[in-house]
C-alpha positions as CSV (number, residue, x, y, z in Angstrom):
1,X,19.5,11.5,22.4
2,X,16.1,9.8,22.0
3,X,13.7,10.2,19.4
4,X,9.9,10.1,19.6
5,X,8.6,9.2,16.2
6,X,5.0,10.4,15.8
7,X,3.1,9.1,13.2
8,X,-0.2,11.3,11.8
9,X,-3.0,10.4,9.1
10,X,-4.2,13.3,7.2
11,X,-7.7,13.1,5.8
12,X,-6.6,12.2,2.7
13,X,-5.0,8.9,3.7
14,X,-1.2,10.6,3.6
15,X,1.0,9.1,6.5
16,X,3.6,11.8,8.1
17,X,6.0,10.5,10.3
18,X,8.0,13.0,12.4
19,X,11.2,12.6,15.0
20,X,11.3,14.5,17.8
21,X,14.5,14.9,20.2
22,X,12.8,14.6,23.5
23,X,15.9,14.3,25.8
24,X,19.8,14.3,25.8
25,X,19.8,11.9,28.7
26,X,22.7,9.9,28.7
27,X,22.2,6.9,31.7
28,X,24.5,7.5,34.9
29,X,26.8,10.2,33.0
30,X,24.0,12.7,32.8
31,X,22.7,12.3,36.7
32,X,24.3,14.8,38.3
33,X,24.0,17.6,35.9
34,X,20.3,16.5,34.9
35,X,18.5,19.4,36.1
36,X,15.3,20.6,34.1
37,X,15.4,24.8,33.0
38,X,12.7,26.7,32.2
39,X,14.4,26.7,28.4
40,X,14.0,22.6,27.9
41,X,10.3,23.0,29.1
42,X,9.4,25.2,26.7
43,X,10.9,23.6,24.0
44,X,9.0,19.9,25.2
45,X,5.5,22.3,25.3
46,X,5.8,23.9,21.9
47,X,6.4,20.2,21.0
48,X,3.8,18.5,22.8
49,X,1.6,21.3,21.4
50,X,2.8,20.8,17.8
51,X,1.6,17.0,18.1
52,X,-1.6,17.7,19.7
53,X,-2.4,20.4,17.3
54,X,-1.5,18.1,14.1
55,X,-3.1,15.0,15.6
56,X,-6.2,17.2,16.3
57,X,-6.2,18.5,12.6
58,X,-5.9,15.0,11.0
59,X,-9.0,13.8,12.8
60,X,-11.8,15.3,12.9
61,X,-13.6,15.6,16.0
62,X,-17.2,15.0,14.9
63,X,-16.5,12.2,13.0
64,X,-17.6,8.9,14.7
65,X,-14.5,6.9,16.1
66,X,-15.8,3.5,15.6
67,X,-16.5,4.1,11.6
68,X,-12.9,5.6,11.5
69,X,-11.4,2.2,12.9
70,X,-13.8,0.1,10.6
71,X,-12.7,2.1,7.6
72,X,-8.9,1.6,8.6
73,X,-9.2,-2.0,8.9
74,X,-8.0,-3.8,5.9
75,X,-10.9,-5.4,4.0
76,X,-10.1,-9.4,5.2
77,X,-12.3,-10.6,1.8
78,X,-9.6,-8.4,-0.6
79,X,-6.5,-9.5,1.4
80,X,-7.5,-13.1,1.3
81,X,-8.6,-12.9,-2.4
82,X,-4.9,-11.5,-3.0
83,X,-3.6,-13.9,-0.6
84,X,-5.1,-16.9,-2.9
85,X,-4.3,-15.2,-6.4
86,X,-0.7,-15.4,-5.2
87,X,-0.8,-18.8,-3.9
88,X,-2.4,-19.9,-7.3
89,X,0.4,-17.6,-9.0
90,X,3.0,-20.2,-7.9
91,X,1.2,-23.0,-8.9
92,X,0.2,-25.7,-11.7
93,X,-1.2,-24.5,-15.1
94,X,-4.8,-25.1,-13.5
95,X,-3.6,-23.0,-10.6
96,X,-3.0,-20.1,-13.2
97,X,-6.0,-20.8,-15.1
98,X,-8.5,-20.9,-11.6
99,X,-6.1,-17.8,-10.6
100,X,-7.4,-15.9,-13.4
101,X,-10.8,-16.7,-13.3
102,X,-10.9,-15.6,-9.5
103,X,-9.6,-12.1,-10.8
104,X,-11.9,-11.7,-13.2
105,X,-14.7,-12.6,-11.7
106,X,-14.1,-10.0,-8.8
107,X,-12.7,-7.1,-10.8
108,X,-16.5,-5.5,-10.4
109,X,-16.1,-4.9,-7.0
110,X,-11.9,-4.2,-7.2
111,X,-11.3,-2.5,-10.4
112,X,-10.0,0.8,-7.8
113,X,-7.5,-1.0,-6.2
114,X,-4.0,-0.9,-7.7
115,X,-3.2,-4.3,-5.6
116,X,-6.0,-6.1,-7.5
117,X,-5.0,-4.2,-10.7
118,X,-1.3,-5.6,-10.7
119,X,-2.4,-8.8,-10.3
120,X,-4.6,-9.5,-12.5
121,X,-2.1,-7.9,-15.1
122,X,0.2,-10.8,-13.9
123,X,-2.6,-13.7,-14.3
124,X,-3.3,-12.5,-17.9
125,X,1.0,-12.5,-18.5
126,X,0.3,-16.3,-17.0
127,X,-3.0,-17.0,-19.2
128,X,-0.9,-15.4,-22.3
129,X,1.9,-18.1,-21.4
130,X,-0.6,-21.1,-20.9
131,X,-2.2,-20.7,-23.9
132,X,-0.9,-21.8,-27.7
133,X,-3.7,-19.9,-29.7
134,X,-2.1,-16.6,-31.4
135,X,-5.3,-14.5,-31.2
136,X,-5.7,-15.7,-27.6
137,X,-2.1,-15.1,-26.7
138,X,-2.7,-11.5,-28.3
139,X,-6.3,-10.8,-26.9
140,X,-4.0,-11.7,-23.3
141,X,-1.3,-9.3,-23.8
142,X,-3.2,-6.5,-24.3
143,X,-6.0,-6.8,-21.7
144,X,-2.8,-7.4,-19.3
145,X,-1.4,-4.3,-20.7
146,X,-4.3,-2.4,-20.0
147,X,-5.0,-3.5,-16.4
148,X,-1.4,-3.1,-15.6
149,X,-2.0,0.7,-17.0
150,X,-4.9,1.1,-14.9
151,X,-2.9,-0.3,-11.7
152,X,-0.2,2.5,-12.8
153,X,-3.1,5.3,-12.9
154,X,-3.8,4.0,-9.5
155,X,-0.3,4.7,-7.9
156,X,2.6,5.6,-10.2
157,X,5.1,5.2,-7.5
158,X,3.9,1.0,-6.8
159,X,7.2,-0.7,-7.8
160,X,4.7,-4.3,-8.7
161,X,2.9,-2.0,-11.0
162,X,5.6,-0.6,-13.1
163,X,7.1,-4.5,-12.7
164,X,3.9,-6.0,-14.7
165,X,3.5,-3.6,-16.9
166,X,7.2,-4.0,-18.0
167,X,6.7,-7.8,-18.2
168,X,3.4,-7.9,-20.2
169,X,4.4,-4.8,-22.1
170,X,7.3,-7.8,-23.1
171,X,4.6,-10.4,-24.5
172,X,5.0,-10.8,-28.3
173,X,1.7,-9.7,-29.8
174,X,1.9,-11.3,-33.4
175,X,1.5,-7.6,-34.6
């Protein structure tokens, strides 16, 4: 049996995938019995009509298609920032400090994105581990918790958000 997977995105950015059985055709064994009946054609028309209706509902005909594409394309600068942060996180103490400063300087622009926030929480944990000053450690731990909590508020289903929230919550704040 063949399946047609159709992915549809609604106006809120939620994606839906549907599977539709299109055919029971089984190669050589079905050639003799391969006939189109009116009932099969009706099922196919209903199936196609459903897909067309869902697509029409998910895309406004009044919207500019070029503008739609540009809003769906990933932000190259943001992705570069995330990749750089990930690379610096795996580096030396100096790399950790550089990554932390990079994220802090970009917080005003990306503070609404969960991918940014959990990395900032991770970076606070890195700084906690680097510093030896008790007050600085406490500050890094508390701020890391706040960033991780903000990331979870953006998406409570994000595994990375939960992971880093758990890790920064385990940090000793000396209190």
